[in-house]
DRENKOL-423703 format. One line per 10 residues: number of its first residue (from 1); their letters; for each residue x, y, z of C-alpha. Coordinates in nm, 4 decimals. Layout:
% residues N
NUM	a	X/Y/Z  ...
***
This chain:
% residues 733
1	mdkkkkdsnr	4.6363/-3.8445/2.1516  4.6519/-4.0161/2.4900  4.3335/-4.1062/2.7012  4.4226/-3.8519/2.9611  4.4528/-3.5690/2.7108  4.1174/-3.6641/2.5455  3.9449/-3.6588/2.8729  4.0916/-3.3210/2.9499  3.9690/-3.1737/2.6261  3.6128/-3.3288/2.6841
11	ivwflicfiv	3.6007/-3.1550/3.0250  3.7123/-2.8202/2.8657  3.4451/-2.8523/2.5992  3.1796/-2.9514/2.8580  3.2619/-2.6500/3.0765  3.2503/-2.4141/2.7464  2.9003/-2.5334/2.6595  2.7995/-2.5052/3.0137  2.9236/-2.1478/3.0486  2.7637/-2.0421/2.7228
21	svgvraqtta	2.4333/-2.2406/2.8058  2.4115/-2.0471/3.1460  2.4935/-1.7254/2.9799  2.2310/-1.7497/2.7170  1.9682/-1.8694/3.0054  2.0909/-1.5531/3.2031  2.0475/-1.3335/2.9156  1.6867/-1.4730/2.8180  1.5965/-1.4438/3.1948  1.7080/-1.0845/3.1883
31	lyakwekqae	1.5049/-0.9992/2.8652  1.2069/-1.1784/2.9907  1.2144/-0.9802/3.3329  1.2591/-0.6614/3.0993  0.9719/-0.7444/2.8762  0.7453/-0.8537/3.1691  0.8314/-0.5050/3.3508  0.7237/-0.3144/3.0338  0.4005/-0.5203/2.9995  0.2843/-0.4122/3.3202
41	nvtiirddfg	0.2625/-0.0750/3.1862  0.0367/-0.1563/2.8893  -0.3421/-0.2495/2.8832  -0.5074/-0.3951/2.5674  -0.8771/-0.3771/2.5420  -1.0272/-0.5603/2.2497  -1.3752/-0.4315/2.1561  -1.6595/-0.6235/2.0255  -1.4996/-0.6208/1.6589  -1.1659/-0.7483/1.7916
51	vphvygktda	-1.0124/-0.3953/1.7461  -0.7173/-0.3670/1.9910  -0.7205/-0.0321/2.2114  -0.3715/-0.0153/2.3403  -0.2926/0.1986/2.6319  0.0560/0.2505/2.7522  0.2191/0.4783/3.0101  0.4805/0.6230/2.7522  0.4872/0.6167/2.3625  0.7409/0.3288/2.3805
61	davfgllyaq	0.4915/0.1142/2.6057  0.2143/0.1809/2.3683  0.4339/0.0692/2.0766  0.5355/-0.2359/2.2681  0.1526/-0.3435/2.3223  0.0684/-0.2325/1.9517  0.3230/-0.4671/1.8348  0.2055/-0.7417/2.0601  -0.1593/-0.6985/1.9518  -0.0817/-0.6856/1.5768
71	ceddfnrveq	0.1051/-1.0319/1.6411  -0.1862/-1.1586/1.8098  -0.4028/-1.0780/1.5131  -0.1743/-1.1652/1.2171  0.1896/-1.2786/1.3054  0.2002/-1.4249/0.9645  0.1861/-1.0976/0.7888  0.4180/-0.8998/1.0521  0.6773/-1.1483/0.9731  0.6245/-1.1527/0.5996
81	nyiwatgrla	0.6409/-0.7898/0.5634  1.0071/-0.7832/0.7413  1.1249/-1.0940/0.5606  1.0527/-0.9127/0.2345  1.1787/-0.5644/0.3562  1.5145/-0.6966/0.4964  1.5906/-0.8872/0.1692  1.5442/-1.2512/0.2963  1.2524/-1.3543/0.1096  1.4622/-1.6174/-0.0854
91	evegeralys	1.5440/-1.7946/0.2314  1.1712/-1.8817/0.2509  1.0528/-1.8852/-0.1179  1.3712/-2.0122/-0.2733  1.5961/-1.8906/-0.5806  1.3013/-1.7007/-0.7370  1.3087/-1.4296/-0.4753  1.6800/-1.3616/-0.4938  1.6450/-1.0326/-0.6947  1.3805/-0.8886/-0.4670
101	dlraklfmte	1.6474/-0.9585/-0.1728  1.9250/-0.8023/-0.4063  1.6968/-0.4993/-0.4641  1.6526/-0.4474/-0.0731  2.0171/-0.5065/0.0003  2.1224/-0.2593/-0.2919  1.9671/0.0265/-0.1017  2.0497/-0.0815/0.2628  2.2625/-0.3625/0.4051  2.1962/-0.4776/0.7575
111	eearklyaes	2.5069/-0.3193/0.8754  2.3815/0.0199/0.7408  2.0488/-0.0523/0.9058  2.2180/-0.1030/1.2347  2.4318/0.2011/1.2126  2.1158/0.4184/1.1274  1.9447/0.2749/1.4474  2.2548/0.3441/1.6495  2.2601/0.7259/1.5204  1.8857/0.7605/1.5722
121	pgwlkklcda	1.7585/1.0378/1.8271  1.7044/0.8730/2.1688  1.3306/0.8830/2.1570  1.3112/0.6988/1.8241  1.5691/0.4286/1.9477  1.3050/0.3856/2.2377  1.0297/0.3118/1.9921  1.2375/0.0867/1.7750  1.3207/-0.1091/2.1004  0.9710/-0.1278/2.1885
131	fadginyyly	0.8892/-0.2402/1.8439  1.1352/-0.5326/1.8854  1.0607/-0.6219/2.2359  0.6767/-0.6314/2.1680  0.7253/-0.8840/1.9045  0.9773/-1.0915/2.0793  0.7750/-1.1052/2.3892  0.4829/-1.2195/2.1758  0.7043/-1.5113/2.0476  0.8325/-1.5777/2.3934
141	thpevtpkll	0.4769/-1.6268/2.5433  0.3513/-1.8150/2.2267  0.5740/-2.1200/2.1879  0.3214/-2.2737/1.9888  0.3866/-2.0030/1.7076  0.6504/-2.1202/1.4454  0.7977/-1.8216/1.2481  0.8639/-1.9117/0.8949  1.2368/-1.7451/0.9382  1.2394/-1.4772/1.1867
151	trfepwmpmy	1.2612/-1.6183/1.5447  1.3995/-1.2791/1.6695  1.3045/-0.9337/1.5917  1.5822/-0.6363/1.5941  1.5342/-0.2701/1.6771  1.7057/-0.1916/1.3490  1.4588/-0.3519/1.1357  1.1938/-0.0559/1.1020  1.4674/0.1238/0.9249  1.3935/-0.0895/0.6180
161	fsegsiggdi	1.0386/-0.0368/0.6361  0.9837/0.3249/0.7501  0.7584/0.5115/0.5036  0.4279/0.3146/0.5502  0.3138/0.2364/0.1807  0.2547/-0.0977/0.0457  0.6052/-0.1111/-0.0493  0.6905/0.2385/-0.0857  0.9030/0.3479/-0.3923  1.1457/0.0596/-0.4034
171	eristkkira	0.8768/-0.1762/-0.5498  0.8889/0.0479/-0.8588  1.2326/-0.0765/-0.9333  1.2378/-0.3702/-1.1630  1.3736/-0.6896/-1.0251  1.3895/-0.8430/-1.3946  1.6050/-0.5655/-1.4904  1.8348/-0.6003/-1.1767  1.8415/-0.9936/-1.2519  1.9537/-0.9119/-1.6151
181	fyengieipk	2.2116/-0.6603/-1.5076  2.3885/-0.8654/-1.2247  2.3215/-1.2006/-1.3671  2.4502/-1.1465/-1.7279  2.4390/-0.7971/-1.8362  2.1727/-0.8698/-2.0972  2.0148/-0.5405/-2.2116  1.6335/-0.5206/-2.1240  1.4118/-0.3768/-2.4004  1.2425/-0.0413/-2.3212
191	alkkrearky	0.8840/-0.1530/-2.3630  0.7067/-0.4261/-2.1935  0.6394/-0.6996/-2.3966  0.2759/-0.7049/-2.5314  0.1641/-0.9932/-2.2940  0.3117/-0.8381/-1.9868  0.1477/-0.4919/-2.0587  -0.1878/-0.6463/-2.1005  -0.1409/-0.8364/-1.7756  -0.0642/-0.5037/-1.6061
201	emeepqgsng	-0.3740/-0.3538/-1.7356  -0.5834/-0.6475/-1.6095  -0.4708/-0.5616/-1.2547  -0.6984/-0.3639/-1.0256  -0.5524/0.0153/-1.0280  -0.3657/0.0840/-0.7254  -0.4440/0.3934/-0.5321  -0.7116/0.5476/-0.2732  -0.9623/0.8053/-0.2296  -0.9355/1.0982/0.0227
211	iaisgkltes	-1.2139/1.3617/0.0571  -1.2245/1.6571/0.2949  -1.5415/1.8446/0.3582  -1.5369/2.1981/0.5541  -1.7957/2.2710/0.8188  -1.9806/2.5334/0.5984  -2.0976/2.2194/0.3828  -2.1947/1.9699/0.6698  -2.5206/1.9527/0.8810  -2.3044/1.9864/1.2378
221	gntlllinph	-2.0768/2.2665/1.0896  -1.7888/2.0247/1.1723  -1.5269/1.9086/0.9142  -1.5523/1.5654/0.7661  -1.2810/1.3377/0.6402  -1.3071/1.0173/0.4080  -1.0228/0.7772/0.4741  -1.0491/0.5217/0.1917  -0.7412/0.3534/0.0856  -0.7525/0.0885/-0.1789
231	tsfyfrgevh	-0.4775/-0.1833/-0.0809  -0.4625/-0.5534/-0.0954  -0.7155/-0.7069/0.1449  -0.5837/-0.7867/0.4936  -0.2734/-0.5729/0.4507  -0.3540/-0.3284/0.7305  -0.5022/-0.4173/1.0606  -0.7286/-0.1473/1.2456  -0.5778/-0.0201/1.5725  -0.6225/0.2407/1.8486
241	vvseeglnay	-0.3000/0.3371/2.0335  -0.2668/0.5775/2.3295  -0.0094/0.7028/2.5708  0.0259/0.9278/2.8518  0.2653/1.1386/2.6592  0.0187/1.2764/2.4005  -0.0331/0.9616/2.1700  -0.4094/0.8852/2.0726  -0.4252/0.7645/1.7244  -0.6931/0.5516/1.5416
251	gavtwgqffv	-0.6714/0.3956/1.2033  -0.4882/0.1685/0.9770  -0.1409/0.0266/1.0551  0.0621/-0.1702/0.8161  0.1348/-0.4953/0.9638  0.4569/-0.4766/1.1767  0.5040/-0.0772/1.1865  0.4544/0.1155/1.5152  0.2583/0.4022/1.3725  -0.0798/0.4696/1.2418
261	yqgfnektgw	-0.0432/0.5029/0.8714  -0.3774/0.6569/0.7767  -0.5949/0.7698/1.0536  -0.6967/1.0256/1.2957  -0.6448/1.1585/1.6410  -0.8931/1.3870/1.8339  -0.7883/1.6937/1.6445  -0.6545/1.5979/1.3180  -0.6976/1.3323/1.0275  -0.4669/1.2292/0.7485
271	mhtstytdvm	-0.5358/1.0214/0.4351  -0.2677/0.9181/0.1891  -0.3188/0.8686/-0.1662  -0.0526/0.7523/-0.4328  0.0936/1.0450/-0.5797  0.2019/1.1391/-0.9400  0.4711/1.3650/-0.8214  0.8173/1.2457/-0.9781  1.0149/1.1310/-0.6826  1.2452/0.8594/-0.8449
281	defketvlns	1.5065/0.9142/-1.1272  1.7320/0.6994/-1.3538  2.1071/0.8288/-1.4289  2.2840/0.6726/-1.7230  2.6545/0.6406/-1.6104  2.9503/0.6395/-1.8375  3.1829/0.3662/-1.6769  3.5354/0.3298/-1.7691  3.7657/0.0299/-1.6749  4.0960/0.1782/-1.5923
291	dgkllyryge	4.3605/-0.1028/-1.5021  4.0559/-0.3092/-1.3058  3.9354/-0.0047/-1.1259  3.5941/0.1062/-1.2255  3.5297/0.4916/-1.2906  3.2488/0.6960/-1.3945  3.2557/1.0234/-1.5572  3.0982/1.3178/-1.3688  3.1737/1.6404/-1.5463  3.5370/1.6864/-1.6183
301	tlrpvktski	3.6269/1.4393/-1.3496  3.6357/1.0621/-1.3036  3.4964/0.9377/-0.9820  3.5414/0.5612/-0.8520  3.2441/0.3329/-0.8775  3.1671/0.2091/-0.5273  3.1812/-0.1601/-0.5292  3.0595/-0.4210/-0.2345  3.0009/-0.7979/-0.2160  2.6228/-0.8863/-0.1087
311	ilsykedkem	2.5821/-1.2275/-0.0018  2.2283/-1.3647/-0.0750  2.1015/-1.6830/0.0814  1.8267/-1.8905/-0.0671  1.6465/-2.2342/-0.0175  1.6889/-2.4981/-0.2421  1.4921/-2.8242/-0.1678  1.5788/-2.8699/0.2238  1.9104/-2.6927/0.1879  2.0339/-2.3431/0.2058
321	ksktvrafht	2.2415/-2.2055/-0.0221  2.4148/-1.8647/-0.0871  2.5108/-1.6451/-0.3917  2.7602/-1.3497/-0.3905  2.6929/-1.0576/-0.5953  2.9408/-0.7664/-0.6620  2.7368/-0.4714/-0.6418  2.7799/-0.1162/-0.7794  2.7037/0.2467/-0.6593  2.7476/0.5805/-0.7856
331	hhgpithled	2.6551/0.8931/-0.5849  2.3135/0.8836/-0.7608  2.2442/0.5365/-0.6140  2.2731/0.1783/-0.6943  2.3321/0.0426/-1.0401  2.0159/-0.1484/-1.0967  2.0054/-0.1937/-1.4934  2.1175/-0.1090/-1.8348  1.9702/0.1599/-2.0375  2.0692/0.1818/-2.3823
341	gqwtasammw	2.3637/-0.0051/-2.3126  2.4784/0.2138/-2.0123  2.5091/0.1308/-1.6499  2.2067/0.3014/-1.5009  2.1570/0.4057/-1.1199  1.8276/0.4576/-0.9562  1.7733/0.7396/-0.7339  1.4882/0.7829/-0.4537  1.4252/0.8989/-0.1256  1.6340/0.6975/0.1212
351	dpvkaleqsf	1.6258/0.8665/0.4681  1.4985/0.5954/0.6944  1.5411/0.7631/1.0349  1.3777/1.0913/0.9127  1.1139/0.8832/0.7523  1.0260/0.6988/1.0803  1.0315/1.0395/1.2631  0.7948/1.1916/1.0392  0.5522/0.8883/1.0314  0.5294/0.8870/1.4214
361	irtkqkgykg	0.5249/1.2648/1.4662  0.2314/1.2978/1.2140  0.0091/1.0914/1.4336  0.0491/1.3441/1.7468  -0.0314/1.6720/1.5696  -0.3173/1.8882/1.7227  -0.3692/2.1377/1.4375  -0.2775/2.2610/1.1084  0.0174/2.4508/1.2227  0.2039/2.1606/1.3553
371	fremmdirtn	0.0967/1.9343/1.0800  0.2255/2.1848/0.8468  0.5490/2.1846/1.0371  0.5657/1.8080/1.0185  0.5421/1.8056/0.6407  0.8770/2.0153/0.6302  1.0476/1.6918/0.7282  0.9655/1.5807/0.3597  1.0213/1.2042/0.3521  0.6619/1.0973/0.2767
381	ssnntvyada	0.7841/1.0282/-0.0836  0.4933/0.8124/-0.2436  0.1985/0.9788/-0.1173  -0.0274/1.2813/-0.1588  -0.2001/1.3804/0.1707  -0.5586/1.4839/0.2549  -0.6177/1.6578/0.5769  -0.8950/1.7771/0.8008  -0.9053/1.8937/1.1513  -1.1037/2.0318/1.4489
391	egniayfhgn	-0.9941/2.3660/1.3840  -1.2249/2.3787/1.0707  -0.9377/2.3345/0.8250  -0.9264/2.1180/0.5054  -0.6040/2.0759/0.3246  -0.4297/1.8942/0.0257  -0.0420/1.8274/-0.0127  0.0385/1.6652/-0.3455  0.3592/1.4777/-0.2547  0.5975/1.5633/-0.0152
401	fipkrdiafd	0.9697/1.4567/-0.1018  1.0213/1.6498/-0.4228  1.3837/1.6924/-0.5483  1.4675/2.0215/-0.7269  1.5605/1.9568/-1.0890  1.6781/2.1443/-1.4078  1.3675/2.1578/-1.6185  1.5908/2.1741/-1.9229  1.5972/1.7864/-1.8835  1.3278/1.5363/-1.9294
411	yskpvdgsdp	1.3288/1.3320/-1.6002  1.0403/1.1205/-1.7230  1.3279/0.9287/-1.8999  1.6747/0.8306/-1.7901  1.9215/1.1441/-1.7875  2.2956/1.1772/-1.8488  2.4520/1.1131/-1.5090  2.7766/1.2347/-1.6312  2.6347/1.5941/-1.6603  2.6291/1.7537/-1.3293
421	ktdwqglhpv	2.3383/1.9581/-1.4243  2.1130/1.6639/-1.4013  2.1792/1.6200/-1.0272  1.9122/1.6628/-0.7743  1.9758/2.0290/-0.6253  1.8282/1.9677/-0.2824  1.4434/1.9347/-0.2079  1.1576/2.1941/-0.2652  1.0334/2.3389/0.0420  0.6524/2.2656/0.1001
431	sehitllnpk	0.5841/2.6285/0.0340  0.6685/2.5535/-0.3196  0.4577/2.2233/-0.3386  0.1139/2.1857/-0.5098  -0.1101/2.2573/-0.1908  -0.4652/2.3536/-0.1113  -0.5843/2.5076/0.2021  -0.9521/2.5656/0.2727  -1.0636/2.6221/-0.0829  -1.3826/2.8431/-0.1084
441	ngwlqncnst	-1.5891/2.5676/-0.2607  -1.5772/2.3817/0.0766  -1.4418/2.0582/-0.0342  -1.1361/1.8797/-0.1914  -1.0645/1.5235/-0.3290  -0.7913/1.3120/-0.4552  -0.8517/0.9792/-0.6176  -0.4921/0.9261/-0.7401  -0.5958/1.1940/-1.0208  -0.4618/1.5248/-1.1243
451	pftaaleysp	-0.4393/1.7906/-0.8391  -0.5560/2.0463/-1.0915  -0.9173/1.9322/-1.0455  -0.8990/1.8674/-0.6614  -1.1336/2.1678/-0.5900  -1.2767/2.2545/-0.9247  -1.2037/2.6142/-1.0019  -1.0190/2.6731/-0.6761  -0.7554/2.4000/-0.7729  -0.4027/2.4743/-0.8095
461	kkgdypyyms	-0.3087/2.5855/-1.1635  -0.0702/2.3762/-1.3789  0.1404/2.6513/-1.5006  0.2479/2.7654/-1.1491  0.4579/2.4568/-1.0881  0.7567/2.2460/-1.2595  0.6273/1.9724/-1.4687  0.7688/1.6961/-1.2682  0.5630/1.7819/-0.9591  0.2663/1.6187/-1.1165
471	rdqenfrgvh	0.1116/1.4655/-1.4416  -0.2194/1.6337/-1.5360  -0.3943/1.3025/-1.5554  -0.7457/1.2362/-1.4603  -0.9385/0.9210/-1.4062  -1.2791/0.8023/-1.3847  -1.2889/0.7865/-0.9860  -1.1932/1.1651/-1.0030  -1.4463/1.2387/-1.2517  -1.7090/1.0524/-1.0159
481	aiglltdrsg	-1.6220/1.2064/-0.7095  -1.6101/1.5585/-0.8525  -1.9647/1.4934/-0.9996  -2.0887/1.3791/-0.6503  -1.9300/1.6712/-0.4601  -2.0338/1.9646/-0.6706  -2.3313/2.1851/-0.5482  -2.3946/1.9598/-0.2733  -2.4156/2.0440/0.1074  -2.5650/1.8954/0.4468
491	ytvdsliqla	-2.3283/1.6385/0.4866  -2.3071/1.4097/0.7855  -2.0932/1.0816/0.8531  -2.3591/0.8664/0.7112  -2.4344/1.0708/0.4049  -2.0431/1.0775/0.3225  -2.0206/0.6998/0.3678  -2.3210/0.6769/0.1144  -2.1431/0.9094/-0.1326  -1.8385/0.6856/-0.0875
501	hdpylpafkv	-2.0381/0.3605/-0.1980  -2.2211/0.5694/-0.5037  -2.3016/0.2960/-0.7413  -2.2545/0.4973/-1.0750  -1.9636/0.4019/-1.2820  -1.8790/0.6747/-1.5434  -1.6463/0.4455/-1.7542  -1.9372/0.2648/-1.8875  -2.1158/0.5787/-2.0055  -1.8023/0.5882/-2.2406
511	lvpglleayy	-1.8117/0.2138/-2.3350  -2.1581/0.0958/-2.3499  -2.2991/0.3555/-2.6037  -1.9973/0.2602/-2.8425  -2.0873/-0.1144/-2.8153  -2.4657/-0.0549/-2.8922  -2.3653/0.1761/-3.1691  -2.1737/-0.0962/-3.3432  -2.4470/-0.3471/-3.2874  -2.7392/-0.1586/-3.4068
521	eyddrnpkll	-2.5786/-0.0193/-3.7029  -2.4951/-0.3582/-3.8262  -2.7741/-0.4737/-4.0666  -2.7083/-0.8398/-4.0245  -2.7410/-0.8405/-3.6500  -2.6687/-1.1520/-3.4360  -2.9909/-1.2242/-3.2822  -2.8371/-1.3746/-2.9768  -2.6976/-1.0275/-2.8932  -3.0258/-0.8701/-2.9069
531	epseilakwd	-3.1411/-0.9189/-2.5495  -2.8061/-0.8607/-2.3818  -2.7683/-0.5412/-2.5910  -3.1281/-0.4234/-2.4833  -3.0462/-0.4833/-2.1398  -2.7460/-0.2664/-2.1498  -2.9381/0.0008/-2.3459  -3.1893/0.0505/-2.0442  -2.8949/0.0422/-1.7906  -2.8447/0.3303/-1.5728
541	yntgkesiam	-2.4597/0.2444/-1.5238  -2.5088/0.1757/-1.1617  -2.3560/-0.1518/-1.0134  -2.5391/-0.3613/-0.7646  -2.5697/-0.7208/-0.6706  -2.8934/-0.7899/-0.8801  -2.7650/-0.6269/-1.2018  -2.7306/-0.8371/-1.5174  -2.6288/-0.5305/-1.7093  -2.3302/-0.4953/-1.4697
551	tlahfygtal	-2.2026/-0.8422/-1.5275  -2.1986/-0.8075/-1.9167  -2.0424/-0.4551/-1.9074  -1.7513/-0.5630/-1.6740  -1.6838/-0.8723/-1.8679  -1.6994/-0.6811/-2.2085  -1.4764/-0.3946/-2.0661  -1.2421/-0.6699/-1.9230  -1.2016/-0.8365/-2.2514  -1.1473/-0.5221/-2.4481
561	lergerpagl	-0.8462/-0.4572/-2.2126  -0.7352/-0.8112/-2.2526  -0.7760/-0.8821/-2.6147  -0.8742/-0.5469/-2.8054  -0.6260/-0.3923/-3.0283  -0.5227/-0.0434/-2.9784  -0.2787/0.2239/-3.0767  0.0413/0.2389/-2.8699  0.0931/0.4638/-2.5716  -0.2974/0.4652/-2.4747
571	sgmelisyfg	-0.3780/0.3897/-2.1245  -0.6238/0.4901/-1.8514  -0.9327/0.7185/-1.9554  -0.7842/0.7530/-2.3010  -0.7837/0.4154/-2.3775  -1.1419/0.3283/-2.2524  -1.2479/0.6372/-2.4616  -1.0631/0.4742/-2.7537  -1.2449/0.1425/-2.7082  -1.5858/0.3349/-2.6688
581	tdspkgerrr	-1.5613/0.5547/-2.9777  -1.2660/0.4814/-3.2137  -1.1960/0.1024/-3.1961  -1.3099/-0.0992/-3.4801  -1.6795/-0.1790/-3.4506  -1.6606/-0.5240/-3.5929  -1.4082/-0.5942/-3.2925  -1.6555/-0.4583/-3.0312  -1.9382/-0.6923/-3.1779  -1.7024/-0.9804/-3.1655
591	ifeevvdrlt	-1.5708/-0.9189/-2.8229  -1.9243/-0.8843/-2.7104  -2.0280/-1.2098/-2.8530  -1.7503/-1.3956/-2.6901  -1.8551/-1.2346/-2.3639  -2.2050/-1.3681/-2.3958  -2.0847/-1.7264/-2.5127  -1.8402/-1.7351/-2.2241  -2.1086/-1.6443/-1.9560  -2.3407/-1.9086/-2.0961
601	ddfgswrvaw	-2.0568/-2.1661/-2.0853  -1.9404/-2.0890/-1.7413  -2.2933/-2.0365/-1.5908  -2.5449/-2.2031/-1.8044  -2.6842/-1.8520/-1.9138  -2.5708/-1.5182/-1.9841  -2.8128/-1.3735/-1.7618  -2.6116/-1.3753/-1.4557  -2.6602/-1.1187/-1.1603  -2.3405/-0.9169/-1.0726
611	gavnryqrln	-2.3625/-1.0615/-0.7140  -2.3636/-1.4087/-0.8534  -2.0293/-1.3701/-1.0026  -1.8542/-1.0932/-0.8123  -1.7745/-1.2640/-0.4654  -1.5829/-1.2228/-0.1474  -1.4303/-1.5280/-0.0103  -1.1657/-1.5793/0.2697  -1.1034/-1.9388/0.3355  -0.7864/-1.9106/0.5542
621	galrqpfndd	-0.5100/-1.6949/0.6751  -0.2932/-1.7501/0.3852  -0.1182/-1.4473/0.2079  -0.2717/-1.5864/-0.1249  -0.6373/-1.7187/-0.0854  -0.6865/-2.0460/-0.2634  -1.0209/-1.9386/-0.4236  -1.2671/-2.2008/-0.4904  -1.6187/-2.1976/-0.6784  -1.7352/-2.4911/-0.4571
631	kpsvpigfas	-1.6680/-2.3307/-0.1145  -1.8939/-2.0606/0.0268  -1.8438/-1.6963/-0.0778  -2.0455/-1.3688/-0.0261  -2.2006/-1.1571/-0.3175  -2.0514/-0.8205/-0.3601  -2.2067/-0.5342/-0.5549  -1.9157/-0.2971/-0.5607  -1.7015/-0.2918/-0.8785  -1.3592/-0.2212/-1.0126
641	grwgalaayg	-1.2023/0.1280/-0.9641  -1.0994/0.1240/-1.3429  -1.4717/0.1883/-1.4215  -1.4892/0.4812/-1.1513  -1.6130/0.3035/-0.8534  -1.5105/0.4972/-0.5367  -1.5830/0.1770/-0.3453  -1.3290/-0.0115/-0.5404  -1.3289/-0.3966/-0.5511  -1.0890/-0.5515/-0.7686
651	arytnntkkl	-1.0382/-0.9205/-0.8492  -0.7450/-1.1520/-0.9389  -0.7997/-1.3087/-1.2984  -0.5547/-1.6157/-1.2184  -0.7564/-1.8395/-0.9981  -0.8778/-2.0913/-1.2387  -1.2179/-2.0230/-1.1238  -1.5224/-1.9002/-1.2918  -1.6276/-1.6631/-1.0505  -1.4386/-1.3459/-0.9637
661	ygtrgnsfaa	-1.3080/-1.3205/-0.6029  -1.1956/-0.9747/-0.4690  -0.8465/-0.9343/-0.3646  -0.7831/-0.5592/-0.3325  -0.9709/-0.2125/-0.3148  -1.1683/-0.1165/-0.0038  -0.9904/-0.2683/0.2729  -0.9993/-0.0325/0.5814  -1.2058/0.2685/0.5338  -1.3436/0.5406/0.7838
671	vvefgervka	-1.5169/0.8671/0.7959  -1.4385/1.1073/1.0536  -1.6152/1.4004/1.2081  -1.4053/1.6685/1.3916  -1.5843/1.8642/1.6488  -1.5641/1.9272/2.0278  -1.5549/1.5451/2.0259  -1.4490/1.3468/1.7334  -1.6886/1.0861/1.5795  -1.6066/0.8101/1.3410
681	ksilaggqsg	-1.7389/0.5049/1.1659  -1.5058/0.2548/1.0020  -1.5257/-0.0839/0.8017  -1.2728/-0.3591/0.7459  -1.2458/-0.6225/0.4575  -1.3368/-0.9569/0.6479  -1.2274/-0.8762/0.9823  -0.9333/-0.7956/1.2402  -0.8008/-1.1289/1.2702  -0.6169/-1.3510/1.0318
691	dpespyfddq	-0.6755/-1.6625/1.2306  -0.9952/-1.8625/1.0758  -1.0788/-1.9779/1.4407  -1.1038/-1.6197/1.5643  -1.4582/-1.4868/1.5805  -1.2987/-1.1700/1.4526  -1.1814/-1.3318/1.1143  -1.4848/-1.2678/0.9128  -1.7342/-1.0933/1.1393  -1.7267/-0.7657/0.9301
701	tkryadmewk	-1.7941/-0.9559/0.5990  -2.1616/-0.8967/0.6018  -2.1380/-0.5126/0.7035  -1.8703/-0.4861/0.4417  -2.1167/-0.6100/0.1772  -2.4058/-0.4269/0.2779  -2.2261/-0.0923/0.3570  -2.3084/-0.1014/0.7149  -2.0042/0.0535/0.8881  -1.9507/0.0105/1.2611
711	evpfykedvl	-1.9058/0.2990/1.5211  -1.5621/0.3693/1.6341  -1.5391/0.3755/2.0180  -1.2589/0.6465/2.0460  -1.2780/0.7672/2.4053  -1.2062/0.5592/2.6873  -1.5486/0.5256/2.8217  -1.6837/0.4308/2.4962  -1.3906/0.1637/2.4714  -1.4897/0.0468/2.8144
721	qravetyrpg	-1.8817/0.0093/2.7293  -1.7621/-0.2022/2.4073  -1.5108/-0.4166/2.5849  -1.4954/-0.7704/2.5217  -1.1505/-0.8465/2.6654  -0.8997/-0.6600/2.8792  -0.5631/-0.7670/2.9451  -0.1894/-0.7146/2.9662  0.0678/-0.8600/2.6945  0.1654/-1.1911/2.7838
731	khq	-0.1553/-1.2435/3.0136  -0.4218/-1.3185/2.7584  -0.5901/-1.6317/2.7972
***
């Protein structure tokens, strides 16, 4: 090539780069101008606990400000939720996260998410646009923030994360089984290995408490609602979002979502608890290979298996690599694993547009009629709902998305996908669901327990519903709540908070007498167990920071779950009952002796107060805290929900620490009174901000430990009285 031609090519290349650069700058300038204009319609007021009260002219303006404020508080968690939800976790965490990403993409690809966004109603598209604009404006105005992966957020992203739960139903689908199928077709045993099952039992039970009290049982004559989700700490922030289009919602928002997930407005309140409704099923497919084409049997016909290529990117050292997976779908859903040697499809609720609509519409309802109509959208698949309002109503909805099924089949197990009779036959209308409205006893509760004791004798009757609508399974939190609520009246906001922290632990009324029986019946008693046994014999089964009995009981019960032998198939209350009354007495004595020895080895004495070992510690803004016995922590008197604690406080047991450090349980909680004016108190584990340098990082820690909830400033005049900072997005100094 001669010199003249080379020079000409260089000029052309320079001109192309220049034009592209000018275009990018012009586009960025236009976007920035758009964001600046929208920011002028938003005011953020931070109160004295750092809670953002976001005021916007329109709903979209309020969403813009809400996402901006969330990023200020914890961009790390906002980004992490969308990295996970959109199936890009392996790009950050490496190859070990590939099958979490594949699971996400089996249910929806980016192209499908874009299409859903494009087909959404105009009002919802505006909210999705505001979601992306609010986050991108934050990143634009905070160049010091370095995202792990997502440097630009898109309006189709909420389609992946629409329902509001900790991961929704999709997390119940095993990535181990997906890997085995798509990597090498190895059949996975039905039962968990013993070690894995024990590990699962050691985890803090997931779930929540919801309690609604009618005005006839309250001091003021107004309804009360306890909002008490049990999540991993710092998973949700506390927010208040208001617009001139009728939005005025306060409560907990999952980081990165544009609607209040659990909370209240001036007239209604909603609390979600994890449901026992069967909302997911597995269909074993009969797959045939016909001249290289995959077909599956459906009745008397053969249908083609839908195939697609999914490209998964992952980080290895400092390089980015990719893996292509050939994915398979039937009309039941994606093929996720093998079951008895057969390809098996997983079916669950997947209607992101409607789910987003329902989640936002819920926050704007003004009474029971509108709330009940909103429930007819039927996309809140993983939750029950406890409800109260200013009209005086209390209500309970067990589940929301419930497929109709032929009860001749057992859907607790994989069913034959080749039989058309096993197909879902549409959805049950809410009128056929397990529900309660204003029971005569004046209260209702759900603690992830059976709905058939939600209001004692006024509860729904099991025989009136198909078996798949709920398991009739009680837990110790449900037992505890019922005992506290029965024959009680004169409730106030403060007395309901006190009830929510009641220290009694009914599980130990089952476990401890069985231990004492085993010890005292034994003639050759181990003398070193005498004093610990006497302390337990005098115990009233109440937890507290100063209780030595609580320490002994917790470590004993935990050791039984970890090492005790038991018949197959027992879990929950049945398993605790077995260990209390039917397990070998020698094993009870042996495990208790091991517990006493361990406490002595770890702390110099078995006489350890519960608050000395049960701690709260937040060292930094990391997603997983690096707990350290040598660093400051705070004593906590709460206990695990598995023992029946309403104020659940669960620890992680894989920290290489001697003390226990809370990781999940009571996180955001509130009690709301609905009258002419709404009144509320709330608490948040640690604080609003994920930044250790922020004054709101741990300013609620002492209040959390001491059960001193803060007043919620709901009305503008109250917010202004508590205001510490007032600013527009992008103008925060």
